[in-house]
N, CA, C and O atoms as a Tripos MOL2 file, in Angstrom:
@<TRIPOS>MOLECULE
protein
  296   295    74     0     0
PROTEIN
NO_CHARGES

@<TRIPOS>ATOM
      1 N         138.0450  -34.5790    0.1520 N.3       1 UNK1
      2 CA        139.0990  -35.1880    0.9290 C.3       1 UNK1
      3 C         139.4490  -36.5260    0.2730 C.2       1 UNK1
      4 O         138.5710  -37.3380   -0.0160 O.2       1 UNK1
      5 N         140.7180  -36.7330    0.0500 N.am      2 UNK2
      6 CA        141.1810  -37.9610   -0.5850 C.3       2 UNK2
      7 C         141.1940  -39.1070    0.4190 C.2       2 UNK2
      8 O         141.2230  -38.8940    1.6310 O.2       2 UNK2
      9 N         141.1710  -40.3060   -0.1030 N.am      3 UNK3
     10 CA        141.1640  -41.4850    0.7520 C.3       3 UNK3
     11 C         142.4340  -41.5520    1.5980 C.2       3 UNK3
     12 O         142.3940  -42.0290    2.7320 O.2       3 UNK3
     13 N         143.5500  -41.0840    1.0640 N.am      4 UNK4
     14 CA        144.8060  -41.0790    1.8240 C.3       4 UNK4
     15 C         144.6930  -40.1600    3.0340 C.2       4 UNK4
     16 O         145.2290  -40.4610    4.1010 O.2       4 UNK4
     17 N         143.9940  -39.0380    2.8690 N.am      5 UNK5
     18 CA        143.7880  -38.1260    3.9940 C.3       5 UNK5
     19 C         142.9270  -38.7690    5.0760 C.2       5 UNK5
     20 O         143.1590  -38.5550    6.2650 O.2       5 UNK5
     21 N         141.9390  -39.5530    4.6680 N.am      6 UNK6
     22 CA        141.0770  -40.2220    5.6340 C.3       6 UNK6
     23 C         141.8550  -41.2800    6.4170 C.2       6 UNK6
     24 O         141.6020  -41.4830    7.6050 O.2       6 UNK6
     25 N         142.7900  -41.9450    5.7670 N.am      7 UNK7
     26 CA        143.6020  -42.9550    6.4480 C.3       7 UNK7
     27 C         144.5040  -42.3330    7.5080 C.2       7 UNK7
     28 O         144.8800  -43.0060    8.4680 O.2       7 UNK7
     29 N         144.8530  -41.0650    7.3480 N.am      8 UNK8
     30 CA        145.7290  -40.3910    8.2990 C.3       8 UNK8
     31 C         145.0050  -39.9860    9.5810 C.2       8 UNK8
     32 O         145.6500  -39.7630   10.6060 O.2       8 UNK8
     33 N         143.6780  -39.8880    9.5410 N.am      9 UNK9
     34 CA        142.9040  -39.4660   10.7030 C.3       9 UNK9
     35 C         142.8220  -40.5870   11.7310 C.2       9 UNK9
     36 O         142.8570  -41.7660   11.3820 O.2       9 UNK9
     37 N         142.7110  -40.2060   13.0080 N.am     10 UNK10
     38 CA        142.4770  -41.2310   14.0260 C.3      10 UNK10
     39 C         140.9820  -41.5820   14.0100 C.2      10 UNK10
     40 O         140.2000  -40.9570   13.2930 O.2      10 UNK10
     41 N         140.6010  -42.5740   14.7970 N.am     11 UNK11
     42 CA        139.2240  -43.0740   14.7620 C.3      11 UNK11
     43 C         138.2010  -41.9840   15.0790 C.2      11 UNK11
     44 O         137.1830  -41.8580   14.3980 O.2      11 UNK11
     45 N         138.4790  -41.2100   16.1040 N.am     12 UNK12
     46 CA        137.5320  -40.1650   16.5260 C.3      12 UNK12
     47 C         137.3800  -39.1010   15.4380 C.2      12 UNK12
     48 O         136.2630  -38.6780   15.1380 O.2      12 UNK12
     49 N         138.4790  -38.6730   14.8540 N.am     13 UNK13
     50 CA        138.4300  -37.6660   13.7960 C.3      13 UNK13
     51 C         137.7030  -38.1970   12.5670 C.2      13 UNK13
     52 O         136.9890  -37.4540   11.8950 O.2      13 UNK13
     53 N         137.8840  -39.4790   12.2760 N.am     14 UNK14
     54 CA        137.2230  -40.0840   11.1260 C.3      14 UNK14
     55 C         135.7060  -40.0930   11.3020 C.2      14 UNK14
     56 O         134.9640  -39.7550   10.3790 O.2      14 UNK14
     57 N         135.2580  -40.4780   12.4810 N.am     15 UNK15
     58 CA        133.8170  -40.4880   12.7620 C.3      15 UNK15
     59 C         133.2740  -39.0640   12.7300 C.2      15 UNK15
     60 O         132.1950  -38.8160   12.1910 O.2      15 UNK15
     61 N         134.0220  -38.1340   13.3060 N.am     16 UNK16
     62 CA        133.5900  -36.7360   13.2890 C.3      16 UNK16
     63 C         133.4770  -36.2190   11.8510 C.2      16 UNK16
     64 O         132.5270  -35.5100   11.5190 O.2      16 UNK16
     65 N         134.4310  -36.5690   11.0130 N.am     17 UNK17
     66 CA        134.4070  -36.1480    9.6150 C.3      17 UNK17
     67 C         133.1870  -36.7100    8.9050 C.2      17 UNK17
     68 O         132.5230  -36.0010    8.1490 O.2      17 UNK17
     69 N         132.8900  -37.9800    9.1460 N.am     18 UNK18
     70 CA        131.7080  -38.5760    8.5170 C.3      18 UNK18
     71 C         130.4320  -37.8810    8.9600 C.2      18 UNK18
     72 O         129.5670  -37.5900    8.1340 O.2      18 UNK18
     73 N         130.3050  -37.6120   10.2450 N.am     19 UNK19
     74 CA        129.1090  -36.9460   10.7410 C.3      19 UNK19
     75 C         128.9730  -35.5320   10.1700 C.2      19 UNK19
     76 O         127.8670  -35.0870    9.8650 O.2      19 UNK19
     77 N         130.0930  -34.8330   10.0280 N.am     20 UNK20
     78 CA        130.0670  -33.4990    9.4380 C.3      20 UNK20
     79 C         129.6540  -33.5720    7.9690 C.2      20 UNK20
     80 O         128.8950  -32.7280    7.4930 O.2      20 UNK20
     81 N         130.1440  -34.5660    7.2620 N.am     21 UNK21
     82 CA        129.7620  -34.7390    5.8640 C.3      21 UNK21
     83 C         128.2680  -35.0470    5.7360 C.2      21 UNK21
     84 O         127.6150  -34.5840    4.8000 O.2      21 UNK21
     85 N         127.7330  -35.8200    6.6680 N.am     22 UNK22
     86 CA        126.2940  -36.1070    6.6430 C.3      22 UNK22
     87 C         125.4850  -34.8320    6.8700 C.2      22 UNK22
     88 O         124.4400  -34.6400    6.2460 O.2      22 UNK22
     89 N         125.9620  -33.9590    7.7590 N.am     23 UNK23
     90 CA        125.2880  -32.6690    7.9640 C.3      23 UNK23
     91 C         125.3600  -31.8210    6.6990 C.2      23 UNK23
     92 O         124.3860  -31.1740    6.3160 O.2      23 UNK23
     93 N         126.5300  -31.8330    6.0520 N.am     24 UNK24
     94 CA        126.6880  -31.0820    4.8030 C.3      24 UNK24
     95 C         125.7520  -31.6030    3.7210 C.2      24 UNK24
     96 O         125.1790  -30.8270    2.9560 O.2      24 UNK24
     97 N         125.5990  -32.9320    3.6630 N.am     25 UNK25
     98 CA        124.7000  -33.5260    2.6750 C.3      25 UNK25
     99 C         123.2570  -33.1150    2.9410 C.2      25 UNK25
    100 O         122.5180  -32.7980    2.0100 O.2      25 UNK25
    101 N         122.8660  -33.1200    4.1790 N.am     26 UNK26
    102 CA        121.5070  -32.7180    4.5300 C.3      26 UNK26
    103 C         121.2530  -31.2650    4.1290 C.2      26 UNK26
    104 O         120.2020  -30.9420    3.5730 O.2      26 UNK26
    105 N         122.2090  -30.4030    4.4100 N.am     27 UNK27
    106 CA        122.0680  -28.9920    4.0520 C.3      27 UNK27
    107 C         122.0350  -28.8050    2.5360 C.2      27 UNK27
    108 O         121.2330  -28.0280    2.0170 O.2      27 UNK27
    109 N         122.9070  -29.5180    1.8320 N.am     28 UNK28
    110 CA        122.9430  -29.3920    0.3740 C.3      28 UNK28
    111 C         121.6560  -29.9320   -0.2570 C.2      28 UNK28
    112 O         121.1390  -29.3580   -1.2160 O.2      28 UNK28
    113 N         121.1510  -31.0250    0.2820 N.am     29 UNK29
    114 CA        119.8980  -31.5830   -0.2380 C.3      29 UNK29
    115 C         118.7440  -30.6140   -0.0310 C.2      29 UNK29
    116 O         117.9050  -30.4380   -0.9150 O.2      29 UNK29
    117 N         118.7050  -29.9910    1.1270 N.am     30 UNK30
    118 CA        117.6540  -29.0110    1.3980 C.3      30 UNK30
    119 C         117.7570  -27.8250    0.4430 C.2      30 UNK30
    120 O         116.7570  -27.3740   -0.1170 O.2      30 UNK30
    121 N         118.9800  -27.3280    0.2660 N.am     31 UNK31
    122 CA        119.1850  -26.1980   -0.6510 C.3      31 UNK31
    123 C         118.8470  -26.5880   -2.0830 C.2      31 UNK31
    124 O         118.3540  -25.7550   -2.8440 O.2      31 UNK31
    125 N         119.1020  -27.8420   -2.4680 N.am     32 UNK32
    126 CA        118.7670  -28.3110   -3.8080 C.3      32 UNK32
    127 C         117.2610  -28.3130   -4.0090 C.2      32 UNK32
    128 O         116.7700  -27.8740   -5.0490 O.2      32 UNK32
    129 N         116.5320  -28.8030   -3.0250 N.am     33 UNK33
    130 CA        115.0800  -28.8710   -3.1340 C.3      33 UNK33
    131 C         114.4290  -27.4940   -3.1440 C.2      33 UNK33
    132 O         113.3670  -27.3130   -3.7400 O.2      33 UNK33
    133 N         115.0520  -26.5310   -2.4920 N.am     34 UNK34
    134 CA        114.4750  -25.1890   -2.4540 C.3      34 UNK34
    135 C         114.9810  -24.3110   -3.5890 C.2      34 UNK34
    136 O         114.5970  -23.1470   -3.6970 O.2      34 UNK34
    137 N         115.8470  -24.8720   -4.4380 N.am     35 UNK35
    138 CA        116.3320  -24.1270   -5.5920 C.3      35 UNK35
    139 C         117.4330  -23.1330   -5.2800 C.2      35 UNK35
    140 O         117.6990  -22.2450   -6.0910 O.2      35 UNK35
    141 N         118.0800  -23.2540   -4.1350 N.am     36 UNK36
    142 CA        119.1230  -22.3180   -3.7310 C.3      36 UNK36
    143 C         120.5340  -22.8400   -4.0010 C.2      36 UNK36
    144 O         121.5100  -22.1210   -3.7890 O.2      36 UNK36
    145 N         120.6480  -24.0830   -4.4670 N.am     37 UNK37
    146 CA        121.9570  -24.6840   -4.6750 C.3      37 UNK37
    147 C         122.3980  -24.4570   -6.1160 C.2      37 UNK37
    148 O         121.7330  -24.8950   -7.0550 O.2      37 UNK37
    149 N         123.5230  -23.7700   -6.2820 N.am     38 UNK38
    150 CA        124.0260  -23.4860   -7.6200 C.3      38 UNK38
    151 C         124.7890  -24.6740   -8.2000 C.2      38 UNK38
    152 O         124.6440  -24.9890   -9.3810 O.2      38 UNK38
    153 N         125.5980  -25.3320   -7.3740 N.am     39 UNK39
    154 CA        126.4100  -26.4530   -7.8310 C.3      39 UNK39
    155 C         125.7100  -27.7570   -7.4640 C.2      39 UNK39
    156 O         125.9260  -28.2950   -6.3780 O.2      39 UNK39
    157 N         124.8780  -28.2630   -8.3590 N.am     40 UNK40
    158 CA        124.1000  -29.4600   -8.0520 C.3      40 UNK40
    159 C         124.9640  -30.7150   -7.9580 C.2      40 UNK40
    160 O         124.5520  -31.7070   -7.3570 O.2      40 UNK40
    161 N         126.1340  -30.6790   -8.5350 N.am     41 UNK41
    162 CA        127.0330  -31.8340   -8.4670 C.3      41 UNK41
    163 C         127.6320  -32.0120   -7.0800 C.2      41 UNK41
    164 O         128.1830  -33.0690   -6.7730 O.2      41 UNK41
    165 N         127.5310  -30.9940   -6.2480 N.am     42 UNK42
    166 CA        128.1090  -31.0840   -4.9030 C.3      42 UNK42
    167 C         127.4140  -32.1550   -4.0650 C.2      42 UNK42
    168 O         128.0370  -32.7400   -3.1790 O.2      42 UNK42
    169 N         126.1460  -32.4200   -4.3270 N.am     43 UNK43
    170 CA        125.4250  -33.4530   -3.5810 C.3      43 UNK43
    171 C         126.0720  -34.8090   -3.8350 C.2      43 UNK43
    172 O         126.3010  -35.5720   -2.8960 O.2      43 UNK43
    173 N         126.3630  -35.1080   -5.0660 N.am     44 UNK44
    174 CA        127.0100  -36.3720   -5.4020 C.3      44 UNK44
    175 C         128.4090  -36.4790   -4.8420 C.2      44 UNK44
    176 O         128.8300  -37.5490   -4.4020 O.2      44 UNK44
    177 N         129.1350  -35.3680   -4.8560 N.am     45 UNK45
    178 CA        130.4900  -35.3730   -4.3040 C.3      45 UNK45
    179 C         130.4710  -35.6510   -2.8040 C.2      45 UNK45
    180 O         131.3010  -36.4060   -2.2990 O.2      45 UNK45
    181 N         129.5310  -35.0450   -2.1000 N.am     46 UNK46
    182 CA        129.4440  -35.2570   -0.6460 C.3      46 UNK46
    183 C         129.0580  -36.7030   -0.3560 C.2      46 UNK46
    184 O         129.5790  -37.3060    0.5820 O.2      46 UNK46
    185 N         128.1520  -37.2630   -1.1490 N.am     47 UNK47
    186 CA        127.7650  -38.6580   -0.9510 C.3      47 UNK47
    187 C         128.9530  -39.5930   -1.1290 C.2      47 UNK47
    188 O         129.1000  -40.5640   -0.3870 O.2      47 UNK47
    189 N         129.8000  -39.3020   -2.1120 N.am     48 UNK48
    190 CA        130.9830  -40.1320   -2.3360 C.3      48 UNK48
    191 C         131.9870  -39.9700   -1.1970 C.2      48 UNK48
    192 O         132.6460  -40.9370   -0.8140 O.2      48 UNK48
    193 N         132.1080  -38.7680   -0.6560 N.am     49 UNK49
    194 CA        132.9980  -38.5490    0.4880 C.3      49 UNK49
    195 C         132.5260  -39.3410    1.6990 C.2      49 UNK49
    196 O         133.3360  -39.9130    2.4290 O.2      49 UNK49
    197 N         131.2100  -39.3750    1.9110 N.am     50 UNK50
    198 CA        130.6510  -40.1550    3.0180 C.3      50 UNK50
    199 C         130.9670  -41.6320    2.8180 C.2      50 UNK50
    200 O         131.3480  -42.3240    3.7630 O.2      50 UNK50
    201 N         130.8110  -42.1070    1.6050 N.am     51 UNK51
    202 CA        131.1070  -43.5110    1.3120 C.3      51 UNK51
    203 C         132.5750  -43.8250    1.5580 C.2      51 UNK51
    204 O         132.9000  -44.8920    2.0780 O.2      51 UNK51
    205 N         133.4580  -42.9150    1.1930 N.am     52 UNK52
    206 CA        134.8890  -43.1310    1.4400 C.3      52 UNK52
    207 C         135.1790  -43.2140    2.9370 C.2      52 UNK52
    208 O         135.9220  -44.0850    3.3890 O.2      52 UNK52
    209 N         134.5840  -42.2990    3.6960 N.am     53 UNK53
    210 CA        134.8000  -42.2920    5.1440 C.3      53 UNK53
    211 C         134.2740  -43.5710    5.7850 C.2      53 UNK53
    212 O         134.9170  -44.1400    6.6670 O.2      53 UNK53
    213 N         133.1050  -44.0200    5.3400 N.am     54 UNK54
    214 CA        132.5460  -45.2570    5.8950 C.3      54 UNK54
    215 C         133.3730  -46.4750    5.5110 C.2      54 UNK54
    216 O         133.4840  -47.4260    6.2850 O.2      54 UNK54
    217 N         133.9500  -46.4450    4.3230 N.am     55 UNK55
    218 CA        134.8050  -47.5480    3.8920 C.3      55 UNK55
    219 C         136.0390  -47.6520    4.7740 C.2      55 UNK55
    220 O         136.4200  -48.7460    5.1890 O.2      55 UNK55
    221 N         136.6620  -46.5180    5.0600 N.am     56 UNK56
    222 CA        137.8460  -46.5160    5.9190 C.3      56 UNK56
    223 C         137.4720  -46.9700    7.3270 C.2      56 UNK56
    224 O         138.2190  -47.7150    7.9620 O.2      56 UNK56
    225 N         136.3080  -46.5190    7.8150 N.am     57 UNK57
    226 CA        135.8500  -46.9480    9.1370 C.3      57 UNK57
    227 C         135.6780  -48.4540    9.1830 C.2      57 UNK57
    228 O         136.1140  -49.1040   10.1340 O.2      57 UNK57
    229 N         135.0490  -49.0080    8.1670 N.am     58 UNK58
    230 CA        134.7940  -50.4510    8.1530 C.3      58 UNK58
    231 C         136.0940  -51.2380    8.0400 C.2      58 UNK58
    232 O         136.2250  -52.2990    8.6500 O.2      58 UNK58
    233 N         137.0530  -50.7380    7.2730 N.am     59 UNK59
    234 CA        138.3630  -51.3860    7.1790 C.3      59 UNK59
    235 C         139.0170  -51.4640    8.5510 C.2      59 UNK59
    236 O         139.5640  -52.5000    8.9280 O.2      59 UNK59
    237 N         138.9590  -50.3740    9.2850 N.am     60 UNK60
    238 CA        139.5530  -50.3460   10.6230 C.3      60 UNK60
    239 C         138.8330  -51.2970   11.5690 C.2      60 UNK60
    240 O         139.4670  -51.9810   12.3730 O.2      60 UNK60
    241 N         137.5180  -51.3390   11.4730 N.am     61 UNK61
    242 CA        136.7540  -52.2430   12.3280 C.3      61 UNK61
    243 C         137.1310  -53.6950   12.0470 C.2      61 UNK61
    244 O         137.3060  -54.4840   12.9760 O.2      61 UNK61
    245 N         137.2550  -54.0440   10.7750 N.am     62 UNK62
    246 CA        137.6380  -55.4080   10.4190 C.3      62 UNK62
    247 C         139.0500  -55.7280   10.8930 C.2      62 UNK62
    248 O         139.3100  -56.8230   11.3910 O.2      62 UNK62
    249 N         139.9620  -54.7690   10.7380 N.am     63 UNK63
    250 CA        141.3450  -54.9890   11.1830 C.3      63 UNK63
    251 C         141.4320  -55.2160   12.6820 C.2      63 UNK63
    252 O         142.2750  -55.9820   13.1500 O.2      63 UNK63
    253 N         140.5690  -54.5560   13.4340 N.am     64 UNK64
    254 CA        140.5760  -54.6610   14.8900 C.3      64 UNK64
    255 C         139.6380  -55.7550   15.4050 C.2      64 UNK64
    256 O         139.5760  -56.0080   16.6080 O.2      64 UNK64
    257 N         138.9090  -56.4000   14.4910 N.am     65 UNK65
    258 CA        137.9880  -57.4650   14.8860 C.3      65 UNK65
    259 C         136.7400  -56.9400   15.5700 C.2      65 UNK65
    260 O         136.1560  -57.6330   16.4030 O.2      65 UNK65
    261 N         136.3280  -55.7470   15.2400 N.am     66 UNK66
    262 CA        135.1600  -55.1280   15.8650 C.3      66 UNK66
    263 C         133.9210  -55.3330   15.0030 C.2      66 UNK66
    264 O         134.0340  -55.4960   13.7880 O.2      66 UNK66
    265 N         132.7310  -55.3260   15.6220 N.am     67 UNK67
    266 CA        131.5010  -55.4270   14.8250 C.3      67 UNK67
    267 C         131.2480  -54.1340   14.0440 C.2      67 UNK67
    268 O         131.8250  -53.0860   14.3370 O.2      67 UNK67
    269 N         130.3890  -54.2370   13.0670 N.am     68 UNK68
    270 CA        130.0630  -53.1060   12.2060 C.3      68 UNK68
    271 C         129.5160  -51.9420   13.0300 C.2      68 UNK68
    272 O         128.7540  -52.1390   13.9770 O.2      68 UNK68
    273 N         129.9160  -50.7340   12.6550 N.am     69 UNK69
    274 CA        129.4880  -49.4750   13.2750 C.3      69 UNK69
    275 C         129.9460  -49.3260   14.7230 C.2      69 UNK69
    276 O         129.3970  -48.4980   15.4490 O.2      69 UNK69
    277 N         130.9120  -50.0840   15.1530 N.am     70 UNK70
    278 CA        131.3860  -49.9640   16.5330 C.3      70 UNK70
    279 C         132.2240  -48.7010   16.7350 C.2      70 UNK70
    280 O         132.2770  -48.1830   17.8500 O.2      70 UNK70
    281 N         132.8720  -48.1990   15.7030 N.am     71 UNK71
    282 CA        133.6280  -46.9600   15.8540 C.3      71 UNK71
    283 C         132.6960  -45.7860   16.1090 C.2      71 UNK71
    284 O         133.0450  -44.8650   16.8480 O.2      71 UNK71
    285 N         131.5240  -45.8130   15.5080 N.am     72 UNK72
    286 CA        130.5600  -44.7310   15.6920 C.3      72 UNK72
    287 C         129.9710  -44.7280   17.0940 C.2      72 UNK72
    288 O         129.6110  -43.6700   17.6120 O.2      72 UNK72
    289 N         129.8700  -45.8810   17.7060 N.am     73 UNK73
    290 CA        129.2280  -45.9680   19.0220 C.3      73 UNK73
    291 C         130.1860  -45.7390   20.1760 C.2      73 UNK73
    292 O         129.7630  -45.6650   21.3300 O.2      73 UNK73
    293 N         131.4790  -45.6280   19.8730 N.am     74 UNK74
    294 CA        132.4680  -45.4060   20.9360 C.3      74 UNK74
    295 C         132.3530  -44.0270   21.4990 C.2      74 UNK74
    296 O         133.1060  -43.6640   22.4020 O.2      74 UNK74
@<TRIPOS>BOND
     1     1     2 1
     2     2     3 1
     3     3     4 2
     4     3     5 am
     5     5     6 1
     6     6     7 1
     7     7     8 2
     8     7     9 am
     9     9    10 1
    10    10    11 1
    11    11    12 2
    12    11    13 am
    13    13    14 1
    14    14    15 1
    15    15    16 2
    16    15    17 am
    17    17    18 1
    18    18    19 1
    19    19    20 2
    20    19    21 am
    21    21    22 1
    22    22    23 1
    23    23    24 2
    24    23    25 am
    25    25    26 1
    26    26    27 1
    27    27    28 2
    28    27    29 am
    29    29    30 1
    30    30    31 1
    31    31    32 2
    32    31    33 am
    33    33    34 1
    34    34    35 1
    35    35    36 2
    36    35    37 am
    37    37    38 1
    38    38    39 1
    39    39    40 2
    40    39    41 am
    41    41    42 1
    42    42    43 1
    43    43    44 2
    44    43    45 am
    45    45    46 1
    46    46    47 1
    47    47    48 2
    48    47    49 am
    49    49    50 1
    50    50    51 1
    51    51    52 2
    52    51    53 am
    53    53    54 1
    54    54    55 1
    55    55    56 2
    56    55    57 am
    57    57    58 1
    58    58    59 1
    59    59    60 2
    60    59    61 am
    61    61    62 1
    62    62    63 1
    63    63    64 2
    64    63    65 am
    65    65    66 1
    66    66    67 1
    67    67    68 2
    68    67    69 am
    69    69    70 1
    70    70    71 1
    71    71    72 2
    72    71    73 am
    73    73    74 1
    74    74    75 1
    75    75    76 2
    76    75    77 am
    77    77    78 1
    78    78    79 1
    79    79    80 2
    80    79    81 am
    81    81    82 1
    82    82    83 1
    83    83    84 2
    84    83    85 am
    85    85    86 1
    86    86    87 1
    87    87    88 2
    88    87    89 am
    89    89    90 1
    90    90    91 1
    91    91    92 2
    92    91    93 am
    93    93    94 1
    94    94    95 1
    95    95    96 2
    96    95    97 am
    97    97    98 1
    98    98    99 1
    99    99   100 2
   100    99   101 am
   101   101   102 1
   102   102   103 1
   103   103   104 2
   104   103   105 am
   105   105   106 1
   106   106   107 1
   107   107   108 2
   108   107   109 am
   109   109   110 1
   110   110   111 1
   111   111   112 2
   112   111   113 am
   113   113   114 1
   114   114   115 1
   115   115   116 2
   116   115   117 am
   117   117   118 1
   118   118   119 1
   119   119   120 2
   120   119   121 am
   121   121   122 1
   122   122   123 1
   123   123   124 2
   124   123   125 am
   125   125   126 1
   126   126   127 1
   127   127   128 2
   128   127   129 am
   129   129   130 1
   130   130   131 1
   131   131   132 2
   132   131   133 am
   133   133   134 1
   134   134   135 1
   135   135   136 2
   136   135   137 am
   137   137   138 1
   138   138   139 1
   139   139   140 2
   140   139   141 am
   141   141   142 1
   142   142   143 1
   143   143   144 2
   144   143   145 am
   145   145   146 1
   146   146   147 1
   147   147   148 2
   148   147   149 am
   149   149   150 1
   150   150   151 1
   151   151   152 2
   152   151   153 am
   153   153   154 1
   154   154   155 1
   155   155   156 2
   156   155   157 am
   157   157   158 1
   158   158   159 1
   159   159   160 2
   160   159   161 am
   161   161   162 1
   162   162   163 1
   163   163   164 2
   164   163   165 am
   165   165   166 1
   166   166   167 1
   167   167   168 2
   168   167   169 am
   169   169   170 1
   170   170   171 1
   171   171   172 2
   172   171   173 am
   173   173   174 1
   174   174   175 1
   175   175   176 2
   176   175   177 am
   177   177   178 1
   178   178   179 1
   179   179   180 2
   180   179   181 am
   181   181   182 1
   182   182   183 1
   183   183   184 2
   184   183   185 am
   185   185   186 1
   186   186   187 1
   187   187   188 2
   188   187   189 am
   189   189   190 1
   190   190   191 1
   191   191   192 2
   192   191   193 am
   193   193   194 1
   194   194   195 1
   195   195   196 2
   196   195   197 am
   197   197   198 1
   198   198   199 1
   199   199   200 2
   200   199   201 am
   201   201   202 1
   202   202   203 1
   203   203   204 2
   204   203   205 am
   205   205   206 1
   206   206   207 1
   207   207   208 2
   208   207   209 am
   209   209   210 1
   210   210   211 1
   211   211   212 2
   212   211   213 am
   213   213   214 1
   214   214   215 1
   215   215   216 2
   216   215   217 am
   217   217   218 1
   218   218   219 1
   219   219   220 2
   220   219   221 am
   221   221   222 1
   222   222   223 1
   223   223   224 2
   224   223   225 am
   225   225   226 1
   226   226   227 1
   227   227   228 2
   228   227   229 am
   229   229   230 1
   230   230   231 1
   231   231   232 2
   232   231   233 am
   233   233   234 1
   234   234   235 1
   235   235   236 2
   236   235   237 am
   237   237   238 1
   238   238   239 1
   239   239   240 2
   240   239   241 am
   241   241   242 1
   242   242   243 1
   243   243   244 2
   244   243   245 am
   245   245   246 1
   246   246   247 1
   247   247   248 2
   248   247   249 am
   249   249   250 1
   250   250   251 1
   251   251   252 2
   252   251   253 am
   253   253   254 1
   254   254   255 1
   255   255   256 2
   256   255   257 am
   257   257   258 1
   258   258   259 1
   259   259   260 2
   260   259   261 am
   261   261   262 1
   262   262   263 1
   263   263   264 2
   264   263   265 am
   265   265   266 1
   266   266   267 1
   267   267   268 2
   268   267   269 am
   269   269   270 1
   270   270   271 1
   271   271   272 2
   272   271   273 am
   273   273   274 1
   274   274   275 1
   275   275   276 2
   276   275   277 am
   277   277   278 1
   278   278   279 1
   279   279   280 2
   280   279   281 am
   281   281   282 1
   282   282   283 1
   283   283   284 2
   284   283   285 am
   285   285   286 1
   286   286   287 1
   287   287   288 2
   288   287   289 am
   289   289   290 1
   290   290   291 1
   291   291   292 2
   292   291   293 am
   293   293   294 1
   294   294   295 1
   295   295   296 2
@<TRIPOS>SUBSTRUCTURE
     1 UNK1         2 RESIDUE 1 A UNK
     2 UNK2         6 RESIDUE 1 A UNK
     3 UNK3        10 RESIDUE 1 A UNK
     4 UNK4        14 RESIDUE 1 A UNK
     5 UNK5        18 RESIDUE 1 A UNK
     6 UNK6        22 RESIDUE 1 A UNK
     7 UNK7        26 RESIDUE 1 A UNK
     8 UNK8        30 RESIDUE 1 A UNK
     9 UNK9        34 RESIDUE 1 A UNK
    10 UNK10       38 RESIDUE 1 A UNK
    11 UNK11       42 RESIDUE 1 A UNK
    12 UNK12       46 RESIDUE 1 A UNK
    13 UNK13       50 RESIDUE 1 A UNK
    14 UNK14       54 RESIDUE 1 A UNK
    15 UNK15       58 RESIDUE 1 A UNK
    16 UNK16       62 RESIDUE 1 A UNK
    17 UNK17       66 RESIDUE 1 A UNK
    18 UNK18       70 RESIDUE 1 A UNK
    19 UNK19       74 RESIDUE 1 A UNK
    20 UNK20       78 RESIDUE 1 A UNK
    21 UNK21       82 RESIDUE 1 A UNK
    22 UNK22       86 RESIDUE 1 A UNK
    23 UNK23       90 RESIDUE 1 A UNK
    24 UNK24       94 RESIDUE 1 A UNK
    25 UNK25       98 RESIDUE 1 A UNK
    26 UNK26      102 RESIDUE 1 A UNK
    27 UNK27      106 RESIDUE 1 A UNK
    28 UNK28      110 RESIDUE 1 A UNK
    29 UNK29      114 RESIDUE 1 A UNK
    30 UNK30      118 RESIDUE 1 A UNK
    31 UNK31      122 RESIDUE 1 A UNK
    32 UNK32      126 RESIDUE 1 A UNK
    33 UNK33      130 RESIDUE 1 A UNK
    34 UNK34      134 RESIDUE 1 A UNK
    35 UNK35      138 RESIDUE 1 A UNK
    36 UNK36      142 RESIDUE 1 A UNK
    37 UNK37      146 RESIDUE 1 A UNK
    38 UNK38      150 RESIDUE 1 A UNK
    39 UNK39      154 RESIDUE 1 A UNK
    40 UNK40      158 RESIDUE 1 A UNK
    41 UNK41      162 RESIDUE 1 A UNK
    42 UNK42      166 RESIDUE 1 A UNK
    43 UNK43      170 RESIDUE 1 A UNK
    44 UNK44      174 RESIDUE 1 A UNK
    45 UNK45      178 RESIDUE 1 A UNK
    46 UNK46      182 RESIDUE 1 A UNK
    47 UNK47      186 RESIDUE 1 A UNK
    48 UNK48      190 RESIDUE 1 A UNK
    49 UNK49      194 RESIDUE 1 A UNK
    50 UNK50      198 RESIDUE 1 A UNK
    51 UNK51      202 RESIDUE 1 A UNK
    52 UNK52      206 RESIDUE 1 A UNK
    53 UNK53      210 RESIDUE 1 A UNK
    54 UNK54      214 RESIDUE 1 A UNK
    55 UNK55      218 RESIDUE 1 A UNK
    56 UNK56      222 RESIDUE 1 A UNK
    57 UNK57      226 RESIDUE 1 A UNK
    58 UNK58      230 RESIDUE 1 A UNK
    59 UNK59      234 RESIDUE 1 A UNK
    60 UNK60      238 RESIDUE 1 A UNK
    61 UNK61      242 RESIDUE 1 A UNK
    62 UNK62      246 RESIDUE 1 A UNK
    63 UNK63      250 RESIDUE 1 A UNK
    64 UNK64      254 RESIDUE 1 A UNK
    65 UNK65      258 RESIDUE 1 A UNK
    66 UNK66      262 RESIDUE 1 A UNK
    67 UNK67      266 RESIDUE 1 A UNK
    68 UNK68      270 RESIDUE 1 A UNK
    69 UNK69      274 RESIDUE 1 A UNK
    70 UNK70      278 RESIDUE 1 A UNK
    71 UNK71      282 RESIDUE 1 A UNK
    72 UNK72      286 RESIDUE 1 A UNK
    73 UNK73      290 RESIDUE 1 A UNK
    74 UNK74      294 RESIDUE 1 A UNK
């Protein structure tokens, strides 16, 4: 997902996307450790997607004057 796509999401969808990406990372990491993952580069790609989502979240929090991780706790 491109950064422009993340900017189009509302706050709730953005948090949901990040949480889904974290689940995907956990599953990919498990499959990597058990030798079932064919595309090992996917772990790095998912980590970068999570970072992009968190960056957009933090930008929104700063724009709204909210403390860190406040979008996740809503």
